[in-house]
C-alpha positions as CSV (number, residue, x, y, z in Angstrom):
1,M,48.6,7.0,-43.1
2,Q,45.1,7.2,-41.8
3,L,46.2,9.2,-38.8
4,L,48.1,11.6,-41.2
5,L,45.1,11.9,-43.3
6,G,42.9,12.5,-40.2
7,F,45.2,15.2,-39.1
8,I,45.0,17.0,-42.6
9,F,41.2,16.7,-42.7
10,A,40.8,17.9,-39.1
11,T,43.0,20.8,-39.8
12,L,41.1,21.9,-42.8
13,I,37.8,21.6,-41.0
14,S,39.1,23.6,-38.1
15,L,40.5,26.3,-40.3
16,L,37.2,26.7,-42.0
17,A,35.3,26.9,-38.7
18,Y,37.9,29.5,-37.5
19,K,37.3,31.5,-40.7
20,A,33.5,31.2,-40.2
21,K,34.0,32.5,-36.5
22,S,32.6,29.2,-35.2
23,L,35.9,28.6,-33.3
24,D,38.5,30.9,-31.8
25,K,42.2,30.1,-31.9
26,S,42.3,27.8,-28.9
27,G,39.2,26.2,-30.1
28,A,40.6,25.5,-33.5
29,I,43.7,23.8,-32.0
30,A,41.6,21.7,-29.7
31,A,39.3,20.8,-32.5
32,T,42.2,19.7,-34.6
33,I,43.5,17.4,-31.9
34,E,40.1,15.9,-31.4
35,G,39.4,15.6,-35.0
36,T,42.7,13.9,-35.6
37,L,41.9,11.3,-33.1
38,I,38.4,10.7,-34.3
39,F,39.2,10.8,-38.1
40,G,42.6,9.1,-37.7
41,L,41.8,6.3,-35.2
42,G,38.1,5.9,-35.8
43,G,37.7,6.1,-39.4
44,W,35.2,7.8,-41.9
45,E,32.1,6.5,-40.1
46,W,33.2,8.1,-36.9
47,A,34.1,11.2,-38.8
48,I,30.6,11.6,-40.2
49,L,29.1,11.5,-36.6
50,L,31.5,14.2,-35.5
51,L,30.8,16.4,-38.6
52,A,26.9,15.9,-38.2
53,F,27.3,17.3,-34.6
54,F,29.8,20.2,-35.5
55,I,28.1,21.4,-38.7
56,S,24.5,21.2,-37.3
57,S,25.4,22.8,-33.9
58,S,27.5,25.6,-35.6
59,A,24.8,26.3,-38.1
60,L,22.2,26.5,-35.5
61,S,24.2,29.0,-33.4
62,K,24.3,31.3,-36.4
63,M,20.5,31.1,-37.0
64,F,17.8,33.3,-35.3
65,K,20.4,35.9,-34.2
66,K,17.9,38.6,-33.6
67,R,15.9,36.3,-31.3
68,K,18.9,35.3,-29.3
69,K,20.5,38.7,-29.2
70,D,19.1,39.4,-25.7
71,L,20.3,36.0,-24.4
72,K,23.9,36.7,-24.9
73,E,24.0,38.3,-21.3
74,K,23.0,35.0,-19.8
75,F,25.4,32.6,-21.4
76,D,29.0,32.0,-20.3
77,K,30.4,32.5,-23.7
78,G,29.4,33.5,-27.2
79,S,29.0,31.4,-30.4
80,K,32.7,31.2,-30.9
81,R,33.8,28.0,-29.3
82,D,37.1,28.1,-27.3
83,A,39.3,25.1,-26.2
84,M,37.4,24.3,-23.1
85,Q,34.1,24.2,-24.9
86,V,35.6,22.0,-27.6
87,L,36.9,19.6,-24.9
88,G,33.7,19.7,-22.9
89,N,31.6,18.8,-25.8
90,G,34.0,16.4,-27.7
91,G,36.6,15.2,-25.3
92,L,34.8,12.0,-24.3
93,A,34.0,11.2,-28.0
94,A,37.7,11.5,-28.7
95,L,38.5,9.2,-25.8
96,F,36.3,6.5,-27.2
97,A,37.8,6.9,-30.7
98,A,41.3,6.4,-29.1
99,L,40.0,3.3,-27.3
100,N,38.7,2.0,-30.6
101,Y,42.3,1.8,-31.8
102,F,43.2,-0.7,-29.1
103,F,39.8,-2.4,-29.2
104,P,38.8,-2.2,-32.9
105,N,35.2,-2.7,-34.0
106,T,33.7,-3.2,-30.5
107,L,30.2,-2.2,-29.9
108,W,30.8,-0.6,-26.6
109,A,33.4,1.8,-28.0
110,W,30.9,2.8,-30.8
111,L,28.1,3.2,-28.3
112,G,30.2,5.4,-26.0
113,F,31.3,7.6,-28.8
114,S,27.9,8.0,-30.3
115,A,26.2,8.6,-27.1
116,A,28.6,11.3,-26.0
117,L,28.0,13.1,-29.4
118,A,24.2,12.6,-29.2
119,A,24.0,14.1,-25.7
120,V,25.9,17.3,-26.5
121,N,24.2,17.6,-29.8
122,A,20.8,17.3,-28.1
123,D,21.9,19.9,-25.5
124,T,23.1,22.3,-28.3
125,W,19.9,22.0,-30.3
126,A,17.8,22.6,-27.2
127,T,19.7,25.7,-26.3
128,E,19.7,27.1,-29.9
129,L,16.1,26.4,-30.8
130,G,14.4,26.6,-27.4
131,V,14.3,30.4,-27.9
132,L,11.6,29.8,-30.6
133,N,9.2,28.5,-27.9
134,P,6.3,31.1,-27.7
135,S,6.0,30.9,-23.9
136,R,8.6,31.2,-21.2
137,P,10.4,28.0,-20.1
138,R,9.8,26.4,-16.8
139,M,12.5,25.2,-14.3
140,I,13.3,21.4,-14.7
141,T,13.2,20.9,-11.0
142,N,9.5,21.6,-10.5
143,L,8.0,22.4,-14.0
144,K,6.0,25.2,-12.4
145,E,8.4,28.1,-11.9
146,K,8.4,30.3,-15.1
147,V,11.8,31.8,-15.9
148,E,13.3,34.0,-18.6
149,K,14.5,32.4,-21.8
150,G,18.1,31.4,-21.6
151,T,18.0,30.7,-17.8
152,S,20.1,27.6,-16.8
153,G,17.8,24.8,-16.0
154,G,14.8,26.1,-17.9
155,I,13.1,23.8,-20.3
156,S,10.2,24.2,-22.8
157,V,8.3,22.1,-25.2
158,M,10.1,23.5,-28.2
159,G,13.5,23.0,-26.5
160,T,12.7,19.4,-25.5
161,L,11.5,18.5,-29.1
162,A,14.7,20.1,-30.5
163,S,16.8,18.1,-28.0
164,L,15.1,14.9,-29.2
165,A,15.8,15.8,-32.8
166,G,19.4,16.6,-32.2
167,A,19.8,13.3,-30.4
168,A,18.0,11.5,-33.2
169,L,20.3,12.9,-35.9
170,I,23.3,11.3,-34.1
171,G,21.3,8.2,-33.4
172,F,20.5,7.8,-37.1
173,F,24.1,7.8,-38.2
174,A,25.1,5.6,-35.1
175,G,22.5,3.1,-36.2
176,L,23.5,3.3,-39.8
177,F,27.2,2.5,-39.2
178,T,27.0,0.3,-36.1
179,P,29.2,-2.6,-36.0
180,S,26.4,-4.8,-34.8
181,G,24.5,-4.3,-38.0
182,N,21.2,-3.6,-36.1
183,F,20.0,-0.2,-37.0
184,L,16.7,0.2,-35.0
185,P,17.9,-0.7,-31.5
186,I,21.1,1.3,-31.8
187,F,19.2,4.3,-33.2
188,A,16.7,4.1,-30.4
189,L,19.4,3.6,-27.6
190,I,21.6,6.5,-28.8
191,T,18.6,8.9,-29.2
192,L,17.4,8.0,-25.7
193,A,20.9,8.3,-24.3
194,G,21.4,11.8,-25.9
195,L,17.9,13.1,-24.7
196,L,18.5,12.0,-21.1
197,G,22.1,13.4,-21.2
198,A,20.7,16.9,-22.2
199,L,17.9,16.8,-19.6
200,F,20.6,16.0,-17.0
201,D,22.5,19.0,-18.2
202,S,19.4,21.2,-17.6
203,Y,19.1,19.6,-14.1
204,L,22.7,20.5,-13.2
205,G,22.0,24.0,-14.6
206,A,19.1,24.4,-12.3
207,T,20.9,23.0,-9.2
208,M,24.7,22.8,-9.1
209,Q,26.1,25.0,-11.9
210,A,27.7,28.3,-10.8
211,I,25.3,31.1,-11.5
212,Y,26.0,34.8,-10.8
213,H,24.0,38.0,-10.6
214,C,24.7,41.4,-12.3
215,P,23.6,44.1,-9.8
216,S,23.6,46.7,-12.6
217,C,21.3,44.9,-15.0
218,E,19.4,42.9,-12.3
219,K,20.0,39.8,-14.4
220,E,21.0,36.3,-13.7
221,T,24.0,35.0,-15.7
222,E,26.6,32.4,-16.2
223,R,29.3,35.2,-16.9
224,H,32.0,35.8,-14.4
225,P,33.8,37.8,-13.3
226,K,32.2,40.5,-15.5
227,H,28.9,40.8,-17.2
228,L,28.5,42.1,-20.8
229,C,27.8,45.5,-19.3
230,G,31.2,45.5,-17.6
231,T,29.8,45.2,-14.1
232,Q,31.4,42.7,-11.6
233,T,29.0,39.8,-11.2
234,Q,28.1,38.4,-7.8
235,Y,27.9,34.8,-6.9
236,K,24.3,33.6,-6.5
237,R,24.2,29.8,-6.3
238,G,25.9,26.5,-7.3
239,F,29.4,25.3,-7.1
240,N,32.0,28.0,-8.1
241,W,34.0,25.4,-10.1
242,L,31.1,23.9,-12.0
243,S,31.1,26.0,-15.2
244,N,29.1,25.5,-18.3
245,D,32.0,23.6,-19.8
246,W,32.0,21.0,-16.9
247,V,28.2,20.8,-17.3
248,N,28.6,20.0,-20.9
249,F,31.1,17.2,-20.1
250,A,28.7,15.8,-17.5
251,C,26.0,15.9,-20.2
252,A,28.2,13.8,-22.4
253,A,29.2,11.5,-19.6
254,T,25.5,10.9,-18.7
255,G,24.7,9.9,-22.4
256,V,27.6,7.5,-22.3
257,L,26.5,5.8,-19.0
258,V,23.0,5.5,-20.2
259,A,24.0,3.8,-23.6
260,L,26.5,1.5,-21.9
261,I,24.3,0.5,-19.0
262,F,21.3,-0.2,-21.2
């Protein structure tokens, strides 16, 4: 019955997100599957963390559109999440919800789930709010090289604070509903795990993620094979297979590892 209710609830949320243009068709299907696992196998406490991530990140992606208009050319995809984005952001969280079915009320499953969502939420908040930073970001690898806003691997004070806030939002609910009953240490751990996961995401963006160049616009971009202007993009650096979706998955995995190791 709980799984059925989870499916119904996840379907409704996915349909609303599709209507709001936060998800495309493939993203809505993937979100329904993930939501069913998390709502149905985890429970309402797990659902609250998922909703905190999804609602806050979707809302932020719609805000400050004018300021982010010129950054679309850099990002691999737009504000509509497709199936790969949904899996990259929530796949690990869904896995820990499924593990909770076989190992109910274990702290490690809750920590893994919470840390995965905290990391991707921290990364999303940093991306969406970092644009508000008054000065240009700097590359995370040396903190000296100034780059254009939206550049993979670029970090700023505003973006880092937003990342911390995004991780803390999930950390708050993780501490509130933790099976251990100890709010403060769980809140601190999940917040830290989320922040470190997002920073690792930036590091991968600066060093290993596939980055391309548009010869027509003379711009660096994640888009391939074509830029927004329609020009064929050219390989610049990184591993061809390491797209932003895989970087997001690595972000979540890093958060999980930090939480479980500590």
